N, C-alpha and C positions, 0 to 999 in steps of 0.2 A: 616752432622748432628749435632747440635745446644747445647744438652746436654745431660745427661748422659742418662745411659739404664740400667732399677733394673725387675729379672726372682724372682719375688714373691711366691714362693712354700710351699705347704707345700705336706708330699709325704710318707703317715701310713707305705708304702711292699715296698717303692725303686724302683716302674716303674716310679712314673712324674719326683724321685728329674736328673734319671735321660737324662729323652725330656731336662729337667731346665735347668742341666751344658749343653748340649746337644746342647740348642741356647745362653746364656752366653755364651760360646767357640764363637758359630762364630759371634757378634754380642763386643765382647768384652765391655758384662755387668754384673754388680757386684751381685751376688745368695746370693739369701738375703730368708732363711728356716724361714719362720713365727712361726715354733713353737719353736726357740731358736737364731735368731737374732731380735736385735733393724727393727725398721720401718725404711725406708729411708726416711728420708724432701728433700720427688716431685716438683720439679719447674717447670716452665714453658717452654715445648720446650722440657723435660724429653721425654724419653715414656718409659711402663710398660708394660711387663706378668707380666701375672695373671696364677700359673697352681693349678692343684689340680685333686685328684680322686674321685670314686661318693663311696659316701657314704648312703643309703639312698634314691637318687637317687635324689641325692644334695652333693655339695662342703664337706668339711671335715669343720667338729666346728672351730679348729685351722682358718683354713685360711675365714670363716667369722667373728670369732669376728677380727679377723689382718683390715677381711678392712672398716672394722665398725670403728676399733680404724687406718681407716688410712687415713692424710689428704691431697683432693688432689687440685690441682689448676684447676676449669674450661680449660672443655677444653681437658684438657692432650689427648694427642695419647695414649690405650691400646690394648692387644689384649688375647686372656685368652688363656689357651689351660689347654691338659690332659691326663690321661689313662684311662685308663676302661675296664670295659672282660663283658657290654651286652652294654651296649651303650652310648652316654658321653651326662647325663639328666643333667653332675653337668654345663658345659658350660654354656648353659642358662642360668641359675641362676648367674655363671660367673656376667656374662654382664649386665645381670638387674643391682645388687646390682653398680654395676661400673658410670655407666647409668647414678645412680639413685644420684651418686659420684660429677658425673658431668664428666666424663673423654670421648672423643670418640672409640668405643673401634672400629679395623679398622678391625678385622680379629679375624679368631681362625687356632685351631689345635688338632687331634687328633687322639690316639693311640690305637690300643690294649695293654692293658701288661698283664704281667702274674696273676692269679685271685687268692691268697692266701688263696678264704673263699671255695677256690674244691680243694686244696692237688694241688694246678697249676697244676691243669691236663690244664683249659679254658686258651690259648693263651698263652704256657712254648714258652719261648728266646722271647717276645716283649717286653717292646719294643730290634726291629732288629734293625739291627745297619743300612740298607734302613727304615725303621721308623724313628731315628736320626738322614742321613741323611734326606730326608721327612722338619724333624723338625729348621735347621740348615737355608736349603733353606727360612722358611715359616719366620725365624729372617729375616734373611735377607730381604729379600722383601717389610718387615714392620717396621723397621726398615729406610730402599732404602738405 
């Protein structure tokens, strides 16, 4: 693998953070919390993973803002991931934004997360160890 690997994520409840950490550990990536950390300078040959939860059927405002500010070289390899309570509707939005910026979106991953809007009753125990194991395999497949 030629370039660096970055995992950009936003996580309001901690679900997506768990998945982001599993992905980063699996492939030795730099973890970037878009709500706190400066955006990386992505170079040709780098790989980016972009992940978020679902907020009103979309990625968070923080992630949308970060992606609009992120400079990407044409053809950069990207993958999207996220957690959800109902369905992973944010992934299509993330893919669309990345493609519009010239990225090649090669894969996606999602798993249920504990839904804090329903008192944590939906998705209790998620993302599970099995979910995190699947996220690590996804990351290794994307990076190759």
